[in-house]
C-alpha positions, 0 to 999 in steps of 0.5 A: 408448661405453656398451655392452650388458651381455649382447652388448657391442654399443654402445647407440649402435648398438643405439638407432639401428638396427633389425634387421627380421625381413624381413632389412633393417636400418633407421635407427630412425624411418626407411625408410633401409636400411643394411648391415654390410659389410667396408670392404675389400669396397668398396675392393676393388670400386671399385679393381678397377673402376678397374684393369680400366677403366684410368681414374680413377673417383673423381670419379664416386664422390665426386659420387654419394655426395655427392648421396645423402648430402644426401638421407639427412641431409635425411630425418634432419633433417625438420620442427622438428628440422631447422629447429633443427639448422640454426640457426647456434647448433646447427650445430657441435653437429650435426657433433659428433654426426655425427662420434660416429656415424661412430666408433660405426659404424666409418667414421672417427675424426675431429676437427673442426679449424675450422668457419665457419658457411655457409663451411667445415668442416675435418676431420682423420681417422686412420681412414677407411673409403674416402676418396672415399666419405667426402669424398662423405659429408662434402660431402653432409652440409655441403650439407644443414645449410648449405643450399648446394652444397659441394666437398671438398679432401683432403690427407695430413699427417703420416700423417693425412688432412685434408678441407676442405669449402667452400661452392660457391654458384657450382656448376652446376646439377644433376639431382636424384639418383633413388634407386631404390625398393625392394620388400620381400618377406615374409621371416623371419630366423633369427638369435637376438636379444640379450634386452637390446638386441635386435640379432643375437647374432652381433654379439657376436663383433665387436670394437667399438674405442673407441680405433680407432673401428673395428669388427673381425670377430675371425675374420677381422680384417677392418674392418667399417662400417655404410653406408646402401644407397642411397648405395653403389647410387647410386655403382654406378648412376652408374658404370654410367650413365657407363661402361657396362653391364658394371659390375654384372658387374664388381661381382659378380665382384670381390665373389666374389673378395673373399670367396673370398680372404678365406676362402682360409685358412678364416678366415671361418667365417661363409661356411660357410652363408648366415646371414651375409647376414641379420644384416648386412642383405644379405637373407634366403636361402630356403635355406642351401645351393644347391637344384636348379631347372630343371637348375641349382643356384640360391640365392634371396635375398629383400630383396637390398640390391644384386643384384651384390654379394649374388650375388658373396657367395653364389657365394663362400659356395658355392665358386665360383671363377673362373667368372662370376657369374650371377643373375636380376634382382630381381623384387618383392623377390626374386633368384635366384643361378645356379650351375654 
């Protein structure tokens, strides 16, 4: 992986993604938004919801992520480029490109074992950020490229995870996944950019491991990944639709608990103020510390990617432990986290 000579960030990452001054990271040439986040946060939140409810939720996670991943790849492969990529001669090359991109952004170390156009795709992986979410990723990509519904099976063999995606032409019809439209407010980030590749300077303290296909925060040792926000939001939204209106509250509280635990040994210096929201693509805080507003202490954030998760992050950074996380729903790209 070629790297920037100034900051050390892989050129595949800086070339593929653009950090806008309004706190939004997008895939180059599209409006597809993404974030850098600890894989442990997503795992903790999803497993925490399952534990609190006492019922399995993996099937909802896989299905929501699959439907979003198809839309994501459809957006990436528009027009002549898409028609060329979907030709049988070039499909395997498309999957190979996706495997390399997954490694660059920390999602997984993947090897293609076998591929049969229009029928199946067999994968082996040594590292994967979340098995259920990634199962949705690969099945959705398969559906977009092959033009047929798909289902995925997973097995563990010799310490590695294997996934087989198969065409499922007899699958029942489903409603088109509705993605929420975002309204982005005017904002201005405070991070400094690398003069060579343009990414935030803060990314230089992350360790980009080629061998492990992993991004690590040197201060915490946590595994970082880049994921599209629409997919994670779709998962949370489907969980709320299926399981009830308490899901956002659970997401906020579990997000806060994750960051409080992460900072328990004072090993997360990025939590000392709220600038970490900006370069991770979470949004832009209007102030780095809580301010008084109508008798409450509040933090306003512009362009939050997910209100519940961002509220949990802010609560942890502001030292809120144990108490419920409260926030006002985003309006015109702005949300407010209310602190006691």
